[in-house]
N, C-alpha and C positions, 0 to 999 in steps of 0.2 A: 365836058372832058370825060373820056373813058379810060379807066385804068384796068390793065390785065395783069394777073400774076399766075405763076405756075411754080409749084414746089416739087422737086424730084427727090425721091429716096433712091439712092444708088448703091449698088454693091461694087466694091473695088477689089476684085479677086486677085489682081496682079500686085497689090500692095501687101508688104510683109512688115511694115512699120508705119508710124505716123509720118515719117519723112517721105516714104514712097507715096503714101496717100496724098500728101500736100502737093507733091510734084505732079501727080496725075490730075488732081482736082484743079489746081491753079492753071494748068494748061488748058483744061476744058473751059474753065471760066473765062480765060483770056480769049479763046477762040469764039465763044458765044458772044462776048461783049463786042469784039471787033467785027464779027461777021453780021450781027443783027442789030447793033446799036441799042442794046438793052442794058439795064442794071442787073448785075449778078452778084450774089453773095452766098457764102456757106452759112446756113442758118441752123444747123443742128448736127448731132453726132460727131462733134469736133474731137472727142476723146477716143473714138473707135477707129482703128486702123483699116478696117475692111468695109466700112459703111460711111456714106456721106449724104447730107441733105443740102441741096442748093436751091435757092429761090431766085426767080427771074421776074422782073417787073418792066412793063412798058406802058406808055400812055399815048393817046392821040385824041383828036377831036372826032374821029370816026370809029365806030365799033368794029366794022369789018376789017379795018386796018390792024387793029389790036388782035383780032381773032386770027388773021393771016400770019402776023408776026409770031404769035405764040405757037401756032401750028407748025411753022417752019422750025422754030426752036425745038419743039418736041420731036420732030422728025430727026433733027440733027443729033440730039442727045441720044435718042434711041438707036441711032446708027453708029455712035461713037464706040470704037472697038475696045477701049480700056475700062468701060463701066457697063454694068448691067442695071437696067431700070427695074426697080422693085416696086415702085409706086409713083403715081402722079396725082397732084391735086391742082386743079385749075379754077380760077375765079376771075370774073369780069365785073367791074363795078361801074 
């Protein structure tokens, strides 16, 4: 079994409160989960209104499938208009 994870550090410049941030990030998480069938969670910076950290995990019996899925997720998040990617950390086990 191959497990792949990616953690994004995101800037949320359109958010002016924690409520604004939650709305933007929950929409992003829902779209990622529905489109790519991966697990998504906010994993850090929960108390900051202009920054978020989200973690995404997927698994498969084939390494190339995990790599493709994570690549598609990264492309999607980088093109999402409401956030700015400030950092990415990817691991495959």
